[in-house]
N, C-alpha and C positions, 0 to 999 in steps of 0.2 A: 504494500500500500504506500502511496506517495502522499506527501503533505505539502500544502502551499506554504511558501516562504514569504510572499508579499501579496497581500490581499487588501482591497479597499475595506472589506469587513472581514475580520478574522473568523475562522471556523469556531463552532461552539466549543469543541474540545480544547482549543487553544485558550479561549476566554475563560474556561473553567479551571485552567491549570493553577490559578492563584489559590483555589481551594486545596489542591493537592499540596502546594507549597506550605500553606498554613498548617494542615494536618501533619505533614512530615516533621516540621520543626517543633510542633506541639508535642508529638510523641517522643522526639529526641529529648525535649526538655523534661517530660514526665519520667522518662527512663533514667535520665541523669539524676533527677531528684530522688527517684526510688533507690538508686545505687548509694546515695549518701546516707540513707537510713538502714541499708542492708549490712549484714555481718560480713564485710569484706576487709581484707587487710589493706593497709595504706598503699602498698605497691600494686595490688590487683585493682584497687579502685582507680589509681592513676592511669593504669593501662586501659581499663574499661572506659574511663572518660576520654582518654586520648583517642580510642577507636571511634567514639561518638563524634568527637571534634573532627577527625579525619573524614568521617562519613558526611558530616554536615558541610564541610568545606568542599568536598568532592561534588556534592549535590549542587551547591551554589555555583561553582565555577566550571563544572564539567557537564553535569546532567541537564541543568536548566537551559544552557545554550544549545545543547545537542537536541533537546526536545523540539526546538524551533528550526534549527538548521538542518536536522536529519543527517548529520555527518556520522558515518558508521564508526570510525575509529574512536572518537571521544565517547560515543555511546557504549562501545565494547569495553573501553578502559574503565569507565565508571561502573558498569555492571559487575565486572570481575572484582574491582576494588570494593564495591558494596557487598558482594557475597562474602569476601574475606573479612570485612569489618563486622558484619552481622554475625557470622559464624564465631569470630573471636569474642564478640560481646556476649553471645549466648553461652559460650564455654565458660566465661568468667562469671556471668550473672544470668543463670538460666531463666529468671523471671522476665528478662528483656525480650523473650521470644515473641511477644505481641507486636514487635516492630515489623514482623512479617506482613501484617495487615496493610502496611503502607509501602513497603519495599517491593512486594510481589507485583503490584500493578506497574511499578516503574520499569520492570523488565519489558512489559508489553508496550508501554508508552515510547520506549526507545528502540523498538523493533520495527523494521520495514516489512518483515515477512513473518508469518506465524510460525513457520518451522524453525526460525531462529530463536524465537522466544521460548518454545517448549523445552528444548535442551537446557537452556539457562534456568528456567523455572525448576526443572528436575535437579539441576546442580545446586540451586539455592536450598531447596528442601533437604536434599541429601547432606549438604554441608551443615545446615542448622541441626538436623537430626543427629549427625555425627558429633557435633559440639555438645548437644544435650547428653548423648550417650557417654561422651568423655567426662562430662561433669558428674554423671551418675556412677562412674567407675567401671564402665564397659561390662556391666553385668548382663546376663541373659534375661533376667526378669525386667530390667530397665529397657532392654531392646524391645521386648514384646509390649511393654507399656507405651513406648515411643512410636512403634510401627503404625498403629492405627491413626494416630495423630498425624504422622507424616503423609500417609495415604490421603487422608481427608484434606489436609492442607494442600497437597499437590492437585487434587481434583478441583478444589475450590479456586486455587490459583489459575488453573487452566481455564475453567469456566469463566472466571472474572476476566481473564485475559482475552478470551474469545469475544466476550461482550464489549470490552474496550476496543478490540479490533474492528468490530462491526460499527460501533459508534463513529470511530475515526474514518472508516471507509465511507459510510453514508455522508459524513460531513464533507469529505473530499469530493464525493460525487455531486453533492449539492453545490459546493463551491465551483466545481468545474462547469456545472450546468448554468450557474449564475454568470460565470465568466463568458460562456458561449452565448447566453442570451444578451449580455451587454455588448459583446462583439457584434452579434447579429443586429442589435438595435443601432449600433453605430454605423454598420454597413448600410442598413436601411435608411437611416437619416442622411448618409452621404449620397445614396442613390436618389432619394427624394430631392436633395439639394441639387444634384446634377441634372435631374429631370426638370426641376424648376428653372435652372439656368438655361437649359436647352430650349424649354418652352418660351421663356422670355426672349431669347435670341430670335427664335422663329417669329414671334409676334412682332418684335422690332423690325425684322427683315420684311415682314408683310407690310407693316406700316410705312416703312421707307419706300418700298416698291410701289405701294398704292398712292403715295403722296409725292414725295420728293423726286423719285425717279421719273414718274410720269410728267411731273411739272418740268423737269429738266429736258425731257424728250420734246415737250411742247416748245420750250425755249429754243432748242436746237433747230427744230423744223421751222419755227417762225423766223429765226435768224437766217437760215438758208434761203427761205422764200424772199426775205427782205433783200438779201444780197443779190439774188437773181433779178428782182425788180429794179434794184439800183443800177445794175449793169446794163439794163435795158433803157435807162433814163427815166423810168417811172418813179418820180420823187414823191408824189402825193401818197401812194399806197404804202411807201416805206414808213411814213409817220405812223400810220395805223398799226403796222406790224410792230414798230418800236413800242407803241403804247400797250399793245397786247403782251409784248415781252415783259414790260415793266409790271403789268398787272399780274402776270403769271409768277414773276420773280417775287413780288410782294406776298402773294398767296403762299408760295413755297416757304418764304421766310416765316410767315405766320404758322404754317404747318410744322416747321422745324421747332419753333418755340413751343408749340402745343405738344410735340412729342417729348420735349424735355419736361414739361409740366404735367401732362396727362396724355390720354389716348383718344379723347373725344375730338373728332375733326373740327377744325375752325369753322368750316362752312355750316355745320349744324349748330354751332353755339348761338347763332342769332337768327336762324331761319328754320323753316320746316323742311322735311325731306322733299316734299313736292317742289318747293321753291328752289332748293339746291339742285335737284335733277333738271329742272328747266334751265337754270343758269348754266349748268354743265353742258346741256345740249346746245344752248345758244353759243357758248364759247367754242365748243367743238366745231360747230357749223362754221363759225367765223374763221377759225384757224385752218380748217381743211376743205371747206366748200361742200362738205357732205350734208345732205338734208337730214336733220335729226328731229324726230317728233317724240313727244312725251304724251302717253295716254294713261289716264287714271281711271280705274274701275272701282274706286272707293272714295268716300268723302274726305275732304281735307282735314276735318276734325279727327277722323279715325286715323289718318296718317300721322297727324301731330300727336295723337295719343299713343302711338307705338313706343315701346321701351327704347331708351337711347341705344342700347346694345344692338337691337334689331335694325334700327335706322342706320347705324354704322355699317353693319354687315351688308344691307341692301345698297347703300351708297358705294361702298367699296366694290361690290360686284358690278355695278354700273360703270364705275370708273375703269376697272380692269377690262371690261368688255369693250369700252370705247377705245382704250389704249391698244387693244389687239386689233380693232378695226383700223385704227390709224396706221399701225405698223405692218399689218399683214393682209387685210381684207381687200383693199382697193375698191371699197363700196361707194355707191352714190347715194344711198339712203339708209337710215337706221331708225328703228322704232323701239322706244323704251316703254314698256307697259308695267304698271304697278297695280295690283289688285288683291282681293281676298278670294280664297278658295275654301272648300270644306276642310282642306288639310292645314290651312294657315295663310300666311302672307307670302305672296309670290311676286317676283320681279322678272321680267323677260326682256332680253335685248336681242333683237333680230336685225340682221343686215343682209344686203343683196350682193355681198362681195364674192370673192373667188372661192371661198370655202376651203375645207381641208378634210383630211381623213382622221376622224376622232380616234381611231384605233392605232394610229401611228405613234411612235415614241414622242412624248411631250417635249416641246422645246420651250426653254425659258422657265422663269419662276412664277409667272403671273397666274396661270390657271391652277397650278398646285397650291399657291398661296390662297387663292379664292376658295378652293375646296377645303383647305385646312380651316379657314376662318368660318365658313358656313357650317362645317361638321362640328366645330366647337360649340356652335349655337344649336346643335341638334337638327340642322337642316340638311338638304341635299342639293347637289348641282347636277343638272342634266345638260349635256352639250349635244346638239344635233347639227350635223354638217356633212357636206359631201363636196368634192371638187366641182366648182362651177355652179353650185346651188346655194351659196350663202351659208350663214351660220345662225343658229338660235341657241342662246344660253338662257337657261331657266334656273332660278334659285328659289327654293321653297323652304320657308322656316315654319315648323309646326306651331300650331296655336299654343301648345304647352310651353313653348320656349318664350312666349310673351311674358311669362312670370319671371324670367331670368333678368339679370342685370338690374 
């Protein structure tokens, strides 16, 4: 059996050692006091007290540290020295035999394995029995008187030792289990922390993609258009392009500040989702020349009553779809529809562009970010498209999700 040396909380058997220490020193004191009133010669009394002193010092400086450190050499040295001191003390003063009640368990407390303790227990009982027999004059009658006591003492010592061994083993098992549970708890906490960090990174990536990246794309395209118009000598349209660039840059700056402070889009902070969608459509049409229409199949007050989290998801879906139309579709018209269905709130973005194969490997981060955001709200994303047939993106958020955020 193994014993913990460093624990946040010491095992029960270690915390109760103080009781063993008190009982041991108390019995030594009682034995020494009894010897002072016994009929012993001065020399025998001095030798007897010397043996008790040696035993007490050995217990203090060898046995007690060995019980904690589990070092075998000091434990073996103490037990052999203890057997010799007890046997010598009993030979001089037979009434001191009751010391066995405290020294027998020490053999087991200092043993790593049961089969080490049994021989030492047998050696202790034999040595003490021989000391008693020597004090009685080696007579046959004394032997038969002592033998039953020796057998009983050996049995009791072994049974007590087995019980001590079980207590220590169970204490060790519990300590190991507690240590494993604490390690598992720490690992779980670390895993949760890592998952939280990754989730926060993904959310930040989606927010940046849906706001800053798309705004920068608009600025780049407007700048390119302005440069082309300027090269053709068309000065008047350039001013409008520059004004659009300034507006987009200011909105991006506001979005960046909002990302630092919170995650609610700036556009929704002072307007309804309907107003923001119409504003997005107007700006997109002005920047690209694409005809963008917004259709509402639900009253404005119901739109305004949607939870903030749902409005953010619906707005981001529309923004991402428009960004894909700008970059890939080559469309001439786009229809944004917002309404209620038996399943919940639905927004649909349909274009007449070139389309694509939905089963082909996804390109870019946008569609994956949209799916991640919608699925976090308990919703679904459906993309219908085919080459040359345009694209339809439908985002549905269940009615139960309206309780969130």
